[in-house]
C-alpha positions in Angstrom: -43.9 12.9 -75.9 -42.0 12.1 -73.1 -39.1 9.0 -72.3 -38.6 7.4 -69.2 -35.0 5.8 -69.0 -34.7 2.8 -66.6 -31.2 2.2 -65.0 -29.9 -1.2 -65.3 -27.2 -2.7 -62.9 -23.9 -1.1 -63.0 -24.9 1.7 -65.5 -23.7 5.2 -64.5 -26.2 8.0 -64.8 -25.4 11.8 -64.7 -27.4 13.7 -62.3 -28.2 17.6 -62.3 -26.2 20.2 -59.7 -29.5 20.0 -58.0 -29.7 16.6 -57.7 -26.4 16.7 -56.0 -27.0 19.3 -53.8 -30.7 17.6 -52.9 -28.6 14.1 -52.5 -25.9 15.5 -50.4 -27.4 17.6 -48.1 -30.6 15.4 -47.4 -29.0 13.5 -44.7 -26.9 16.6 -43.2 -30.7 17.7 -42.8 -32.1 14.6 -41.0 -29.1 14.7 -38.8 -29.2 18.5 -37.9 -25.7 19.1 -39.8 -24.9 22.2 -41.8 -26.3 22.6 -44.9 -23.5 23.1 -47.7 -24.6 25.5 -49.9 -20.8 26.0 -52.0 -20.3 23.0 -54.8 -17.2 21.1 -54.2 -14.2 21.7 -56.4 -13.8 17.7 -56.2 -15.6 16.0 -59.1 -15.6 12.7 -57.5 -17.9 11.1 -54.8 -15.8 10.2 -51.5 -15.0 6.1 -51.6 -17.0 3.8 -49.8 -15.0 2.3 -46.8 -14.2 -1.8 -47.8 -13.2 -2.5 -44.2 -16.8 -1.7 -42.5 -18.2 -4.8 -40.5 -20.9 -5.0 -37.7 -21.0 -6.7 -34.5 -24.2 -6.4 -33.2 -24.6 -7.7 -29.4 -28.0 -8.7 -27.7 -26.6 -8.3 -24.3 -25.6 -5.1 -24.2 -28.2 -3.6 -27.1 -24.8 -2.2 -28.9 -23.3 -2.6 -32.3 -19.6 -2.3 -32.3 -18.0 -1.2 -35.2 -14.9 -1.8 -36.9 -13.8 0.3 -39.9 -10.9 2.1 -42.0 -9.4 4.8 -39.8 -6.8 5.6 -42.0 -9.6 6.8 -44.6 -9.3 10.7 -45.4 -12.7 11.8 -43.7 -11.4 10.2 -40.1 -9.4 13.3 -39.4 -11.2 15.9 -41.3 -13.2 18.7 -39.4 -16.9 18.2 -40.4 -16.6 14.8 -42.3 -19.1 12.3 -41.1 -20.0 8.4 -41.6 -24.0 8.8 -41.4 -25.2 4.9 -40.0 -28.6 3.8 -40.7 -29.9 0.6 -39.6 -32.5 -2.3 -40.5 -35.0 -3.9 -38.4 -33.8 -7.4 -37.5 -34.6 -9.9 -39.3 -34.5 -14.3 -39.5 -30.5 -15.5 -40.0 -32.0 -17.4 -42.9 -32.5 -13.9 -44.7 -29.7 -13.2 -47.6 -30.8 -10.0 -48.5 -32.3 -7.1 -47.4 -33.2 -3.5 -49.2 -34.9 -1.6 -46.3 -36.5 0.3 -44.5 -33.3 1.7 -42.9 -34.1 3.9 -39.7 -32.6 6.3 -37.3 -29.3 8.0 -38.8 -26.6 7.8 -36.3 -23.2 9.2 -36.9 -19.2 9.7 -36.6 -17.7 12.7 -37.4 -14.0 13.3 -38.2 -11.8 15.4 -36.2 -8.2 16.7 -36.8 -7.7 17.3 -33.5 -8.7 14.0 -32.3 -9.6 11.6 -35.3 -11.6 8.5 -34.1 -10.2 5.4 -34.0 -11.5 2.1 -34.7 -13.5 0.3 -33.3 -16.3 2.3 -31.9 -19.9 1.4 -30.9 -23.5 2.5 -30.9 -26.6 1.7 -29.8 -29.1 -0.4 -31.3 -32.1 1.6 -32.3 -34.4 -1.4 -33.0 -34.1 -4.0 -30.1 -32.2 -7.2 -31.4 -32.1 -10.5 -29.8 -29.7 -13.5 -30.7 -29.8 -15.4 -33.9 -31.4 -12.3 -35.5 -29.2 -10.9 -38.9 -29.0 -7.1 -38.5 -28.3 -4.9 -41.5 -26.8 -1.4 -41.6 -26.6 1.1 -44.1 -23.3 3.7 -44.1 -22.3 6.8 -46.0 -19.0 9.1 -46.0 -19.6 12.6 -46.2 -16.6 14.9 -46.9 -16.6 18.3 -45.8 -16.5 19.8 -49.5 -20.4 18.5 -49.2 -19.8 15.1 -51.1 -21.3 12.2 -50.2 -20.5 8.5 -51.2 -22.4 5.7 -52.6 -24.1 3.8 -49.8 -22.7 0.7 -48.6 -23.9 -2.4 -46.5 -22.8 -4.5 -43.6 -24.6 -7.6 -42.2 -23.9 -9.5 -39.2 -25.6 -12.3 -37.1 -26.7 -10.9 -33.1 -24.6 -12.6 -30.4 -25.0 -12.5 -26.8 
């Protein structure tokens, strides 16, 4: 008899090494990044960025991104901030579970760390008054990848 276990909100689960390998390298593969075969020596996930914010602009079709540029990934070679954008929604929506599309990325660099604010082009056409959600994950050079974290904002002119 096979038992199926469902994860309740806030409950932690243990993934196998294979699951972590797929989880960490799937996003890298989607962006054309280097696959990391060696397992990390640090056994914890990277922290999420609590300061991430977006400001979508309909006239430029650009999303301005602010983040904590003192985090370790920013000046680490081969570290990444992966960004996915959802379809714009009516401003009244307070929840969006996806789908998220078109991965963008910002990479860490020890020689010239990126600074906030940064910008990226919209992957979906946005209009004034819509609400836009973005999904983020931080990937460290050793292959660890953070839990997803999100930001949303109203589109301005």
